[in-house]
C-alpha positions as CSV (number, residue, x, y, z in Angstrom):
1,M,30.7,9.8,-11.8
2,K,32.7,6.7,-12.4
3,V,34.9,6.9,-15.5
4,A,36.6,4.8,-17.6
5,F,40.4,6.0,-19.3
6,F,41.4,4.4,-22.0
7,E,44.9,4.8,-23.9
8,V,46.1,6.7,-21.2
9,E,49.9,7.4,-19.8
10,K,50.7,7.8,-16.4
11,W,51.0,11.9,-16.9
12,E,47.9,11.7,-17.9
13,R,46.4,9.9,-15.1
14,E,47.9,12.0,-12.9
15,R,46.6,15.4,-14.6
16,F,42.8,13.5,-14.6
17,R,43.2,13.0,-11.3
18,A,44.5,16.1,-10.3
19,R,42.0,18.0,-11.5
20,L,38.7,15.5,-11.4
21,R,38.8,15.5,-7.9
22,D,34.7,14.3,-8.2
23,V,35.9,11.4,-10.5
24,Q,36.3,8.0,-9.4
25,P,38.7,7.0,-12.2
26,L,39.6,3.3,-14.1
27,F,42.4,3.8,-15.5
28,F,43.8,1.6,-18.4
29,A,46.4,1.6,-20.7
30,D,44.7,-0.4,-23.6
31,T,41.7,-0.1,-25.6
32,V,38.0,-0.8,-25.1
33,Q,38.3,-3.9,-26.7
34,E,41.2,-5.3,-25.0
35,V,40.2,-5.2,-21.6
36,E,37.3,-6.7,-20.0
37,R,34.1,-5.5,-20.2
38,G,33.6,-6.6,-16.6
39,E,36.2,-4.6,-15.5
40,F,34.7,-1.5,-16.6
41,K,30.7,-2.7,-16.6
42,D,29.4,0.5,-14.0
43,A,31.4,2.6,-15.3
44,E,28.8,6.3,-16.1
45,G,31.2,7.6,-18.6
46,L,34.1,6.6,-21.1
47,C,37.3,8.5,-21.9
48,V,38.8,7.4,-25.0
49,F,41.5,7.8,-27.9
50,I,41.0,6.7,-31.2
51,Y,41.8,3.6,-31.3
52,S,38.7,2.0,-29.2
53,R,36.2,1.1,-30.5
54,L,32.9,2.1,-29.2
55,T,30.6,-0.3,-31.4
56,R,26.4,-0.9,-30.6
57,D,27.6,-4.2,-28.5
58,V,29.9,-2.2,-26.6
59,I,27.6,1.0,-25.9
60,M,24.4,-1.3,-25.6
61,S,26.3,-3.6,-22.4
62,L,27.2,-0.4,-20.2
63,P,23.9,-0.1,-18.6
64,R,24.6,3.3,-16.9
65,L,26.9,5.0,-19.4
66,R,26.0,8.6,-19.8
67,L,28.9,10.4,-21.5
68,I,31.7,9.4,-23.5
69,A,34.2,11.7,-24.2
70,T,36.7,11.0,-27.1
71,R,39.9,13.0,-26.8
72,S,40.0,13.5,-30.7
73,T,38.8,15.9,-33.4
74,G,37.2,12.7,-35.3
75,F,34.7,10.7,-34.0
76,D,34.4,7.7,-36.6
77,H,34.9,5.1,-34.3
78,I,31.6,5.6,-32.2
79,D,28.4,4.1,-33.0
80,L,26.6,7.5,-32.6
81,D,23.3,5.8,-33.2
82,A,23.6,3.8,-30.5
83,C,24.6,6.6,-28.8
84,R,21.3,8.4,-29.3
85,E,19.1,5.5,-28.9
86,R,20.8,5.4,-25.1
87,H,20.8,9.4,-25.0
88,I,24.0,9.5,-23.6
89,T,26.3,12.6,-24.1
90,V,29.2,12.7,-27.1
91,T,32.0,15.1,-26.8
92,N,34.7,15.8,-28.5
93,V,37.8,18.3,-28.6
94,P,37.3,20.2,-31.9
95,Y,40.2,22.3,-32.1
96,Y,43.4,21.9,-30.4
97,G,46.1,23.4,-32.0
98,E,45.8,23.1,-36.3
99,N,48.9,24.1,-36.5
100,T,50.4,21.1,-35.2
101,V,49.0,18.6,-37.7
102,A,49.8,21.3,-40.7
103,E,53.5,21.1,-39.4
104,H,53.4,17.2,-39.3
105,T,52.1,17.4,-43.1
106,F,54.9,19.5,-44.2
107,G,57.9,17.2,-42.3
108,L,56.2,14.5,-44.5
109,I,56.2,16.6,-47.6
110,L,59.6,17.9,-47.4
111,S,61.0,14.3,-46.3
112,L,59.7,13.0,-49.6
113,A,60.5,16.2,-51.8
114,R,64.2,16.0,-50.8
115,N,64.3,11.9,-50.0
116,I,65.4,13.0,-46.2
117,H,64.3,9.6,-45.0
118,K,66.2,7.9,-48.0
119,A,69.1,9.7,-47.1
120,Y,68.8,9.2,-43.4
121,L,68.6,5.5,-43.9
122,R,71.8,5.0,-46.6
123,T,74.1,7.8,-44.2
124,I,73.4,5.4,-41.5
125,R,74.9,2.5,-43.2
126,Q,77.7,5.0,-43.8
127,D,76.9,5.4,-47.1
128,F,77.3,8.6,-48.3
129,S,76.5,8.5,-52.0
130,L,74.1,10.8,-54.1
131,E,72.6,8.6,-56.6
132,D,69.0,8.7,-56.4
133,L,68.6,11.3,-54.0
134,Q,68.1,14.2,-55.7
135,G,64.5,15.9,-55.0
136,F,62.7,19.1,-56.0
137,D,61.7,22.5,-54.9
138,L,58.3,23.5,-53.7
139,K,58.7,26.7,-54.6
140,G,56.5,27.4,-57.4
141,K,55.0,23.9,-57.1
142,T,51.1,23.4,-56.6
143,I,49.2,22.1,-53.3
144,G,46.1,20.9,-53.6
145,V,44.2,20.4,-50.1
146,I,41.1,18.8,-49.9
147,G,39.4,19.7,-47.3
148,A,39.9,23.8,-46.5
149,G,39.0,23.5,-42.4
150,R,41.6,24.7,-39.6
151,I,44.1,22.4,-40.5
152,G,43.8,22.2,-44.0
153,L,44.0,26.3,-44.3
154,H,47.3,26.2,-41.8
155,V,48.6,24.0,-44.4
156,I,47.8,26.9,-46.9
157,R,49.2,29.1,-44.5
158,I,52.5,27.2,-44.5
159,A,52.9,26.2,-48.7
160,R,52.7,30.2,-49.3
161,G,55.3,30.3,-47.1
162,F,57.2,28.0,-49.5
163,G,56.0,29.9,-52.0
164,M,53.6,27.4,-53.7
165,E,50.7,28.2,-55.4
166,A,47.6,26.4,-53.6
167,L,44.6,25.5,-54.5
168,A,41.4,23.8,-52.1
169,Y,38.7,21.4,-52.7
170,D,35.4,21.6,-49.8
171,I,32.1,21.8,-49.5
172,R,32.3,25.0,-48.0
173,R,33.9,28.3,-49.3
174,D,35.1,31.2,-47.7
175,R,36.1,33.7,-50.6
176,F,37.3,36.1,-48.5
177,I,39.9,33.6,-46.6
178,A,40.8,32.6,-49.9
179,E,41.3,36.2,-50.9
180,I,43.4,36.9,-47.9
181,L,45.7,33.8,-48.0
182,G,45.6,34.0,-51.8
183,F,44.4,30.2,-52.4
184,K,41.6,29.2,-55.3
185,Y,38.8,26.9,-54.7
186,V,38.3,24.4,-57.3
187,P,36.8,21.2,-58.3
188,L,38.3,18.2,-57.1
189,D,39.2,16.9,-60.8
190,E,40.5,20.2,-61.3
191,L,42.7,19.9,-58.2
192,L,43.8,16.2,-58.7
193,A,44.7,17.4,-62.4
194,S,46.6,20.6,-61.0
195,S,48.0,19.5,-57.9
196,D,52.2,18.7,-57.2
197,V,51.1,18.0,-53.6
198,I,47.7,16.7,-53.1
199,S,47.1,16.7,-48.9
200,L,44.1,14.8,-47.3
201,H,42.1,17.1,-44.6
202,T,38.7,16.5,-44.3
203,P,36.9,14.1,-41.9
204,Y,35.7,10.7,-42.3
205,S,32.1,9.8,-43.5
206,E,30.5,7.9,-45.8
207,S,30.4,10.0,-48.0
208,T,34.3,10.7,-48.3
209,H,35.0,7.0,-47.9
210,H,37.7,6.2,-50.3
211,I,37.8,9.4,-51.7
212,I,41.0,8.9,-53.4
213,N,40.5,5.7,-55.3
214,R,41.3,4.3,-58.5
215,D,39.2,6.6,-60.5
216,T,40.3,9.8,-58.9
217,L,43.9,8.7,-58.8
218,A,43.4,7.7,-62.8
219,K,42.9,11.5,-62.9
220,V,45.6,13.0,-61.2
221,K,49.2,14.7,-62.1
222,R,51.9,12.2,-63.3
223,G,54.6,12.4,-60.5
224,A,52.6,14.2,-57.3
225,L,53.0,13.5,-53.9
226,L,49.8,12.3,-51.9
227,I,49.6,12.9,-48.0
228,N,47.3,11.7,-45.8
229,T,47.2,12.8,-42.0
230,A,43.6,12.4,-41.7
231,R,42.0,9.1,-41.5
232,G,43.2,5.9,-43.1
233,A,39.9,5.0,-44.8
234,L,40.0,8.0,-47.2
235,V,42.5,6.4,-49.6
236,D,41.7,3.0,-51.0
237,T,45.2,1.2,-50.6
238,E,44.8,-1.0,-53.1
239,A,44.2,2.0,-55.3
240,L,47.2,3.2,-53.6
241,L,49.7,1.1,-54.6
242,W,48.9,0.6,-58.0
243,A,49.2,4.5,-58.6
244,L,52.7,3.9,-56.5
245,D,53.6,1.3,-58.9
246,Q,52.3,3.1,-62.5
247,G,54.3,6.5,-61.9
248,I,50.6,8.6,-61.3
249,L,52.0,9.2,-57.4
250,R,56.1,10.4,-57.2
251,G,55.5,9.2,-53.0
252,A,52.7,9.1,-50.7
253,G,53.0,10.4,-46.8
254,L,50.8,8.3,-44.0
255,D,50.4,9.2,-40.8
256,V,47.3,7.1,-40.9
257,L,46.2,3.9,-42.7
258,E,43.1,2.0,-43.6
259,G,42.5,-0.9,-40.8
260,E,45.9,1.0,-38.9
261,E,44.4,-0.3,-35.6
262,L,45.7,-3.8,-36.8
263,M,49.0,-2.6,-37.0
264,M,49.1,-1.6,-33.4
265,E,50.8,-4.5,-32.4
266,E,51.5,-8.2,-33.7
267,G,49.5,-10.6,-31.3
268,Y,46.3,-7.7,-31.7
269,V,45.8,-9.5,-35.0
270,L,45.3,-12.9,-34.2
271,R,43.1,-12.4,-31.2
272,K,40.1,-12.6,-33.3
273,E,39.0,-13.9,-36.7
274,Y,38.3,-10.7,-39.7
275,S,37.2,-10.8,-42.8
276,A,39.2,-11.7,-46.1
277,D,38.5,-7.6,-46.9
278,V,40.2,-6.5,-44.0
279,L,43.4,-8.9,-43.9
280,R,44.0,-7.6,-47.3
281,T,44.1,-4.2,-46.2
282,F,46.3,-5.5,-43.5
283,V,48.1,-7.3,-46.0
284,R,48.7,-4.1,-48.3
285,N,49.9,-1.8,-45.5
286,Q,52.9,-4.4,-44.8
287,M,53.4,-3.7,-48.7
288,L,53.4,-0.1,-48.2
289,L,56.2,-0.4,-45.6
290,R,58.1,-1.8,-47.0
291,R,58.2,1.0,-50.2
292,E,61.1,3.5,-50.8
293,D,58.6,5.7,-51.9
294,V,56.4,5.9,-48.7
295,V,57.0,7.5,-45.9
296,V,54.3,6.2,-42.7
297,T,54.4,7.4,-39.4
298,P,52.0,6.0,-37.1
299,H,49.0,8.5,-36.5
300,N,51.7,11.4,-34.6
301,A,50.5,13.9,-36.4
302,F,48.5,15.6,-33.4
303,N,51.2,14.3,-31.0
304,S,53.1,17.5,-29.8
305,R,53.8,18.2,-26.2
306,E,51.6,21.5,-26.6
307,A,48.8,19.7,-28.4
308,A,48.2,16.9,-26.1
309,I,48.1,19.3,-23.4
310,R,45.1,21.1,-25.0
311,I,43.6,17.6,-25.5
312,L,43.5,16.8,-22.5
313,E,42.9,20.5,-20.9
314,T,39.9,20.7,-22.9
315,T,38.6,16.7,-22.2
316,I,38.6,17.5,-18.9
317,E,36.9,20.5,-18.6
318,N,33.9,18.3,-21.2
319,I,33.7,16.3,-18.4
320,E,33.6,18.7,-15.9
321,R,31.0,20.6,-17.9
322,F,28.9,17.8,-18.1
323,M,29.0,16.9,-14.7
324,E,27.8,20.2,-14.0
325,G,24.6,20.0,-16.4
326,Q,26.3,22.1,-19.2
327,P,28.1,19.9,-21.4
328,Q,30.3,21.2,-23.8
329,N,31.4,20.4,-27.4
330,V,28.9,18.1,-28.1
331,I,28.2,15.7,-31.2
332,V,25.0,14.0,-29.8
C-alpha cells in the first residue's frame, strides 16, 4: 500500500519505516498544499497533521485514495463529506495524553497570572525591577472550563490542586465525575460571569465557531484570563482584541490562533490570494503578538516527547488495522 506522509520529521520517518514494512512510503516535510499534487497522485493513503488541508479538490484528485490517517484528535482540516462520497476511511488519534495539553494550559495560566513572560524578557535585558510585575494567586480563584472532555477534566484536576474552584460548561454532563472532582456544571453565561480564568477545550465545529465573540465576551467577569489550547476559530480574533483593549480581559494565553496556518512562514502568505477576511485575521494575529498581555505559543500544547510517541504509535496501529481489514478509531 502506497502511503504519503506529510509534516513528518526525521525521527518519525525512521519509526514509520521500521514498523510499517508492508507500506510503500512517500515522506514530505511540508503540508499537502505545499507539495506538487503529482508527487503523490497514486497514493492509496495519506497520513497528515493539522496543517494539511484536505479539501474536496485534493480528495477528488487522488483516484486511488482509500485511507486518511490524521495524527490528531481533531479532524476539521478534512472534508468528511467528500470522504463519505468516495468511501474513504478516515481515522484519528482520539487519546494521546490529556495531561499533556492540560499541563501546557497551566503553563499559559501561570505565565499570565505571575507575569513570567514579561519578567523573563525584562531580566534578559539586565532589568531586575519589579514594576508592573505583580501577579495574583490562583488559590481561591475560579476556573471555567468550556468543554469538559478528557483534557478539560484534567485541567479541572490540576486546578483543584491549586486550590481553585471549578465550573464547567458541556453539552454532556457526568454528575458522578463532577462530584468526585468537586466541580459544578453551569450554563455558559454563568461560567463567563463567574470565572477568573476561562479555558477552552471544546472541539471545533460549526456550532462552536466563534463561541467566544463580542456578545459572550461582554458577559465575562472583568479582569479574567482567556486560555485557548483547543482550536483557533473558537475565538473571534477581532472580539478578543476588543475585550483586551476594553480591560474586560486581563490577558490571553493562546496556543492556537484563528487562521494560524498563515503564521507558519511569511512566504506561505504570498503563494496564493486570500479573501479580505482572511488577511484581516492575519493582521489581527500580528497585533496579538505585539501585546504584553498576550502569551502565544505555536500550537505546541500537544508536543511533549511522550505524547508525540503515543500519537505515532496510534497512527501506525490505525494504518496496520486498516490494511488488515479491521480499521480502528474510525471517523468516516
